[in-house]
C-alpha atoms as one frame of an Amber mdcrd trajectory, in Angstrom:
protein
 -11.066  36.255 -64.703  -8.026  36.591 -62.568 -10.329  37.276 -59.703 -11.962
  33.973 -60.279  -8.700  32.121 -60.601  -7.774  33.704 -57.225 -10.889  32.509
 -55.620 -10.531  29.103 -57.069  -6.839  29.015 -55.746  -7.944  30.073 -52.363
 -10.867  27.559 -52.395  -8.518  24.774 -53.268  -6.162  25.734 -50.494  -8.990
  25.836 -47.994 -10.182  22.442 -49.073  -6.650  21.019 -48.847  -6.251  22.490
 -45.410  -9.709  21.155 -44.294  -8.704  17.608 -45.393  -5.299  18.025 -43.639
  -7.076  19.357 -40.443  -9.684  16.478 -40.699  -6.851  13.812 -40.818  -5.127
  15.549 -37.700  -8.320  15.500 -35.795  -8.982  11.928 -36.525  -5.358  11.074
 -35.374  -6.109  13.284 -32.218  -9.281  11.625 -31.400  -7.532   8.263 -31.441
  -4.881   9.669 -29.077  -7.518  11.148 -26.904  -9.282   7.736 -26.615  -6.005
   6.043 -25.749  -5.515   8.790 -22.930  -8.969   8.166 -21.580  -8.317   4.361
 -21.566  -5.012   4.950 -19.628  -6.909   7.116 -17.221  -9.535   4.533 -16.537
  -6.601   1.897 -16.111  -4.877   4.171 -13.710  -8.068   4.538 -11.668  -8.409
   0.729 -11.457  -4.713   0.570 -10.439  -5.072   3.069  -7.661  -7.970   1.234
  -6.223  -5.992  -2.055  -6.360  -3.111  -0.318  -4.790  -5.386   0.907  -1.881
  -6.639  -2.628  -1.403  -3.148  -4.110  -1.306  -1.997  -1.365   1.198  -4.870
  -2.222   3.447  -3.963  -6.002   3.295  -0.256  -4.983   4.006  -1.276  -3.013
   6.960  -3.376  -5.932   8.418  -0.418  -8.355   7.780   1.996  -5.785   9.368
  -0.308  -5.696  12.527  -0.394  -9.550  12.732   3.441  -9.840  12.172   4.148
  -7.428  14.910   1.820  -9.215  17.196   3.519 -12.416  16.432   6.901 -10.967
  16.889   6.030  -9.754  20.412   4.655 -13.063  21.530   8.126 -14.632  22.118
   9.328 -11.614  24.080   6.102 -11.774  26.226   6.527 -15.553  26.747  10.142
 -14.937  27.673   9.289 -12.323  30.271   6.572 -14.521  31.652   9.143 -17.343
  32.047  11.747 -15.096  33.678   8.893 -13.999  36.078   7.925 -17.483  36.760
  11.537 -18.633  37.346  12.228 -15.550  39.577   8.905 -16.350  41.696   9.868
 -20.000  42.073  13.459 -19.233  43.195  12.153 -16.534  45.711   9.520 -19.006
  47.039  12.153 -21.667  47.350  14.483 -19.521  49.323  11.766 -18.076  51.630
  10.434 -21.604  52.133  13.856 -22.752  53.030  14.394 -19.810  55.422  10.894
 -20.474  57.101  11.855 -24.261  57.286  15.095 -23.392  58.898  13.534 -21.083
  61.418  10.815 -23.585  62.230  13.332 -26.257  62.735  15.194 -24.000  65.214
  12.076 -23.123  67.022  10.734 -26.709  67.253  13.918 -28.170  68.631
């Protein structure tokens, strides 16, 4: 009889442990699903970040080009002014020399 009570007691403990384990597993399944959803969300975020980075790089190239344009225009203006001054001076010298030769 005592053996039967011991078996019943152990069986009751096993059933209680099984119920507790089942509840724990159900909670863990919910946590695992949340983790999977977070993982899928992270994958989408990474893709969006890649796309954003590509757009930022394109904008950076365009902005760099726009920033260089005034400097290039300034260089071209300086070159044009210098060429004009040199041409005027050379023209004046040639004009003076021609007026001396023609007289």
